[in-house]
N, C-alpha and C positions, 0 to 999 in steps of 0.2 A: 763772445758769449753773452748772451741775456739771464742774468741771473736773478732778475727782480721778482720773480715768481715763486723761487725758492732760498733767497735771502735771508730769511726772518727766520726757515730751520735751521740755515748755516750757523744764523748767529746761536741760536737756543741751544743747540745741541755741539756746537764743538766744545764747550766746557764739560757737556756731560762723556764725549770720547775722551776728553784730557783727564775726566777724573777717571776713567774706567784703566785707562792707561797707567795712571800712577798708582793705581792700586795693585796693578800687575807686574811692576818695575819692582826691583829690591833697592829698601832704604838706606842707600849707601851715599855718603861725603853730601855734596850739595847738587843731587840729581834731583831730588823732589824739587828744591828751588828754581832751578834751571828749567825744570819741565814745566812747573806751574806760571812760570813768567811766561814761557813761549806759549802756552796756550792761551793765557790771559792777552797777550799783545796780537794774538791771530783773530781773539775775538773782535778784541778794540777796532782793529783795522775793517774787519768786514762790518761794524757798525757805523762806519764811514762811509759807507756806501749808502748811507739813508740819506744823510743831507745833501750826498752829491745828486742824487738821484730822485731827489722829492720835488714834486709838483706844487710848487707855491699858490699857484692861479687855481688849483682843483678847487671842486665847491666845498663849503664847508659843512662839514658832517659827513664826510666820504672818507675812505680807507684806502690807503695805497698799499703796493708791494702784497696784496692779498695772496694768500691760498687757501682753497676751499676743497676740501674732497671730504668725500662720505668717509665715516669711521665705525660707528655702530649704526644699526638701523632700527632698533626697539630696544632703549628709547631711542629718539633720534638726536644722535651726536655727531658733530663732526669737526675733523681737522681742519679749523677755521682760524689762521692768521690773519692781521692787518697792523696796520699803524696810520696815523693821524698827527696832527700838529699837537696833540696833548701829550702822545708816547713816544714821538719820534728822539725828543730830545733827552729823554729819561734811558730810553736803549742805551745812547751812546755815552750818557754819564756814566751809569752801571759800568759799559766796557771800559772805558777811562779810569775810573777808581781801580778796578781788580788788579792789574798791574802795580799799581801805587802799592797798594794791600799786600802784595806779595814782596815787594821791595821791602816795606817796613817790616815785614815778619822775617827777615833774610836771617839775621841771628838772634831775635827773640826765642823763636819757636826750634828750642834745640832737641828735644824728646819727641817720639810719637809724629814725626812731619809728615810723612806718608798720610795718617791719619786727619791732620789738619787739613791738608792742601786739597786731598780729596773732598772734605766736607765745603771746604771754601768753594771749590767749584761747582759742587752741587748744590750749594747757595747761590752762585749765580745763574746755575740753570734755572733754580725757581723765580729769580726775580726778573732773569727774561721774558720766561714764559709768560709771568703774570704780565709784563707789559703788552705781550704781541697777542694775547688768546681772545677771541671775538666769541667764542662758544662758553657759554657761560660752566657747562661741567668742565671742559678744559682747563678753563682758567680756575676753578675750585681745583682741580688736581694739584696745579702748581703753587697756589694757594696754600695748601696744606702741606705740601713737600718743603716750601719754605721754613715752616716749622722745626723741620727735624734739625738739619744741618746747624741752623741757631742754637736750638737747645745743647747740643751736643758740643757744639764749639763752646759754649760759656761753660758747661759742665765741666768739661776735659781739659780747657785751655786757661779756667779763671784763674785769678791770681791769689785768692785767697782760699781757706775752707769754707768759706761762705758760698762756693762757685755753685755748688749741685742746687742749695736751697732757691739761687737767684735763676738758674736752667729751669727747675721746676715750676717756679712762681710765673716766669715768662710762659714755659707752654701752658700753664693752664689758663692764664691771661687770656693768651692767644685762641686757645684750642676752643676752650667752652662757647663763645660767642662766635666760632666758626662752626660749630655744630649747629647754632640757630641761624645761622646764616644758610647752611645747607638746607635746612628745613624750609627757608623761603626762597630759595631757587626751585626747590621741589613742588610748590607750590605754584609757582609761576608755570613752570613746565607743564603742569595738571592745568591749567587754565588756558595755554595758549598752544603747545604741543611741541614748542621750540625753545631751545636752548640759544640760538643764533642772536648775538646782541644788536645788528642793526635791527633785524625785525621785531623785535622787543622794543628797541627805541622807537620805531616808527608806529606800534600798535600804544605804547604810551603817550606818544605826541596826540594823538588822536583820540586817547579815554576809552581805549579799545583792550586793555588787557582783562579787567573784571570792572562788571559795573558794582560791586560791593566794598565800599569805599572802606569800613573798617578792614575788610582783610587786606585791602590794600595799605592802609597805615602800619598794619601789625608787621608785612612783608617788609616795606620800606624800612622799620626800625630794625629788624633781623640784619640788614643790610648795613643800615649805618651804626649801627651798635658795634658790629665785628668789626667795621673798616676805622673808627673811632678808637677804639682798642689799640687796637693797631699804631696809630697815628704818633703816641697818644695824644686825645683830644681831654684837656682837662674837664673833670676829675677821675680819669681814669688812665690815669698814670702810673698806679701805683707799682706795676713791675718795672719801671724806666730807670729809675736810678740804680737798684741793684742789679739791673742786667749790663747797665753801662759801666758802672764801677767793677764787674767781672770780666767782662767779655773781652778779648784780645785786640789789638787796634785796628787789624785789618776787618774783624767783623764789625767792630761798633760804629766802624763807618757807615756801615751801609743798614743800621739797626733801624734807625729815628725816622719818619716821616714817610719817604717817597712811597711805600706800597698801599699805606692807607690811605694817603691824600690822593693819589692816582684814582684807587680804587673808589672812592666819593663820587670823584669828577666825573670819574668813566660810567659805573653801575648805579649808585644813589641818584646821579642827577640824570643821566640817561634813561633809566628806567623809572623812576619814579619824580619825575619832573616838578609835578604840582605838590607832592607830600615836600621834597625839600624845600620848594619856597616855602611852604606853609610852617617849616619849621627852622628857618632861617634866622628868626630874632632869637630862639633860643642859641643857637649855634652860634650866631654873632656874639651874644653875650659871654658864653663858654669861652671864645676866643679871644674877648679884650681881658677878662678875666685872669685867662691862663698865661697872655703875655706878662701883667703885671705880678701875678703872682710867681711865676718862674722868675723874673728878674729880681723880686723882693728876696726871695730864697735863696739864690744864686750870691746875693751881693752879702750872704751873712755865714757862707760855706768856707770852711779853712782847708777842705780835702778839692783837689783840682779836677777830680772825676765826677766828683758830685757838682760842682759850679757849672761843669761841662752838660751833665745831667739836666740840672734846670734850666740853664740857658737852652738847650736842645729843645723842652718843653716851651718856653718862651717864643722861639721861633717858629715851631711849627703853629703854634696860636694864631700866629700872624698871617701864616696861611690861610689857615680856619677862616679868621676875622675876613680875609679879602674874598675867598671864595664861594662864601654865602652871602655876600653884596648882591651876587647876581649881575654884577655889571661887566662890562668887558674890562675897564681898568681894573677891577679889583680880581678878574678870574685871570686875567693877561699876567696881573702883578702875583698872581697865588702861584699859577706854573712855575713864574719865574723864580719867586723865594724859593720854590721848591728846588728848583737847581742849585739855587746860590746855596742852600742847607746842605747840599752833597759835597757842594766845594769848600764851603769855608767850613763847616764842621769835618770833614775829611783831614783840611789842612790842620786844623786845633786838634783833632785826636791822633795824628800822626805826629804834633810836637809835641805833646802830653805823654805819649809813649817813648819818644826819646828822651825828654827829662827823667822817666822813670827809668828808663834802661841805663840814664848816668847814675842816678842816686839812689834807686830802689825806693822812692818815696813820692806821693801826691798831695802830703801836705805841707801847704803854702809856710807854713810856720819852719819848716825846716831849710826855705830858701830865703835867698836874699843877697843883693850884690853881686850876683852872676853876669850881669851887663859887661863887665869887663873882661870877664873869663871867657865867654861865650859871645862874642860880636854878630856872630853869624845867628845863633841862634836868636838871639833877643830882636834884629833885625826881621827875621821871618816871622816871630811873634808879632813884632809890633804891625807888619803890612796883614797877617790874619786877624790881628785882632781891627783893625780898621775896616777893613772888607766885613767883619761881623757887625759892627756897630752902624754900617751904612754908609761910611764916609765918601762922597759924592766924588766921582771916576773911578769908584770901584763897583764891584757887582752887586753889593748887598743893597746900594742906595735905590737901583732901579726898581726892585722887589718892592721893596717899603714904600718907597714914593707911590709907586702904581697901586699898592694895595688898600694906602691911606686915601689916595684920590677917588678910588672907587668905593671907600667906604662912605666917603661924603655924599658921594652921588646916589647913594642907595635909595631906595624907598622904603626899607625895612623900618618899623618902627623903631626910635629912640636911637636911629643908629649916628648920630650927630654926638651924642653921649658916649657911645660906647668908643667910637671913633677917636674922643677924645682922651679917654682912660687909655685904650691902645697905643696912643701915641706917648703917653707918658713913659712906655716901655722902650721907648727908643735910648730916652734920656736915663733909664736904669740900666739897661743894656751898657750902655757907654759905662757907666759908672762901675758895674761889677768887673767889666773887661780891664778897664785902665785900672783898676785898683788891684787886680790879680798881676798886670806888667808890672807896678810898681813893688808890690809885694817880694815878686820873684826875682825881679832882675836888677833893682834898684835899692838904695838903704845901703844899711852897713853888711857886710858878709855876715852870714851865719855861721857859727862854731860848728853847725852839724854838717855843714857842705864847702866851709872855707879851705880846708885843706883835702879834700878829695881830689886826686888827678883826674881829669876828665878831659876828652877830649871833643872840640868844637863840632859844629855838624859836619860829616865824612861824604864824600862822594855819593856813595848810594843814597844816605839821607839827603842830598841835593837834588840827586836825581827823583826822587820822590816827591819833593817840596815844590820846586821850582815849576813844574808843567800847571801847577795848582795855582801857584801864583800869578802866571802869566794868563790863566783863563779868567781869574778874578778881574784883573786890568782889562784884560779884550771884553768881557761881557761888562765890564762898568763903560766902559768908549764905545762901541761897536755894538749896543744892544738891540738895535735893529735887526741885524742877521740871527738874533734867536728868536727875536719876537715876529719875524714874519710866519713860520710856522704855529707860532704860539696862540697868534693871535686868529688862525682861522677856528681854532677849537676855542677860545675866549669868546667870540661873537656866537659861534653855534649856540654854546652852553648858556648864554645870557638871553637867548630867545624865550617868549613865554610860550608856553604850549598852547595850540592850537584851542581856540575856544569853542570845543565840540561839545554838545551834551554827553555824560556818559552811557555807554551801552549797556544794553543788559548784560547780567552774568553769562560768560561764553565758557563754552565747552571745547574740548580739543577738536571736535569735530568740527563745532559753528568757526573756529579760529581759521580752518584750513581755506576757508575762502576769502581770510583777509590776509592771510600769510604770504600770496603771490604778490598782492598789490603791495603789501609791506616790501619784498624783495625788489620790486620794481620799482618802488620810489627812493631806495637806497643806492640803487646804481649811479 
C-alpha cells in the first residue's frame, strides 16, 4: 500500500490521537509513561518513511509527499502539506527526540503525569505541523498551538517558584510578535489572494507580490521579528534563560532554535528573498555578536542550566551567521547545525537532568571529583562536550566548518571581520564546556556531594543517551547521507531572485491571472 500522499498527515496526527487517548485513560501506575512511549515510537518509525522514500534527484525547490485538499473556500485556505530537503530531517529529528524525552521523564515526573504527557504530545503535534505546512494559515495555526503546551509545561512542571513568571515571560515574548506575524500574513493574502507557499514563493521570485516596497519591507519585518524571537537571535533572547532554567528536561530539549530557524529559511527567505538579502549584513553581525556574547556569558556561569542556556544562544547564533551568508556552504552548514543543536543540546540537557535528579542542584560549586564515582556519566558528558565544541569526526564539526566556509565566501559587507569574530566563539565554547567538565568531574570531591550515595547511569538512561551518541558519530563520519537532501534546499535558497522589474501593486483580482502560472511553475 502506497501511503506517500497521506504519510505527513499520519506523522502529524498520531501524537494528537495519542494525547486524546492518554487524556481518556486513568492515571494509574506507569500507564502514562508506557502510553506516551508507544505513541512517540510509532511517530518516529513513521518519520523514517520520509528519508526511505525521498527522491534525492528531484528539482530543487519542489516538494514531496504532498497532500493538497480544499479546506475553506473563503478565505482561500487549503490543507496543504509537503516536505523538501529543508524540512525532512527536522521532522525525523523531532520524531527521534520525542521517545528519548519520555524515557528521561520516566521517574522525574511523579505527579500529574497525565497532564504532562498530554501536553508533551500536543507539543509534538504543533512542531510536526509547522514543518509540514505549506499553507500560511495552516502553518500559523500550528505556530500558535506550539506556544500553549510549552507555556503550560513550564508553568506547571518548572522546578522553582519562579516557573509561572518564566512561563508568562516566554508566552508574551512569543505571542506578541506572533500577532504582528498574523498582520503580515493577512496583508500578503490581501495582495495575492492566496496563502499557498509555493505560489507565493514563485510570485516573490518574480517581484509580483506587491509594487509597494515600503509595505513589503514592513511585511518582511513582521515575519523576521516573530521568527527571530523564537530562535532567539541576539538581543531578543530575554525569555531564554528563565525558560530553560524552569522547563522540564523533555520540554527544554525542543525549546530552542528549530522552529524559528526553519521558519526564517522557509518563509522569510521564500516570500521575501530580496528583503532578506538586504538585511543580511545586520543579521550576520547579530549572529557573530551572539556567538561571542553567549560564549562569554556562559564562561562566567556557576549554574549549569544558565551555562546551557547561553551556550544554546551561541549555537543558534552560528546558524544565523551561516544562513544569512546566502552561500550554498553557509546555508547547508546552517541547516546541518540546526540538526546538530537538536542532537547535542538534547544529550547535554538529558545529562544535566540526570545530575539534578541525583544531587538536586545545578550549582557547579556543589560538584567536583565525580569521575571516580560515576565513570559512565563522565564518559557520556565528555563525548557530548566534544560534539558540542566541534571535534572532527563528530557532528558538530561539519556544521561549524560549512558555516565558517560559507561566511568567508559571502559577498555581504564586512563578512570577513564578522566571520573572524564568530570564529573566536569556537575557542570560547571549548573553554566553557571543558571548564565545566573539570569543575564537575575532576579535582577534589566536594563535601556537599562526596557522601551522597547515587547510582551511575541506569539502563533506562543509557537507552535514552546512546542513540544520541551514535547519531553524533554517524553525522560526523557520514555527513553526505544527510547533506544529500539538505543541499537541494541550500542550493535553491542561495539563488538570487530573478532580475525582473517590480510590478505595479496587485489586487487579489489582478493576481488571479498570475497564480495559475505560479502553480504551473512549482509543479
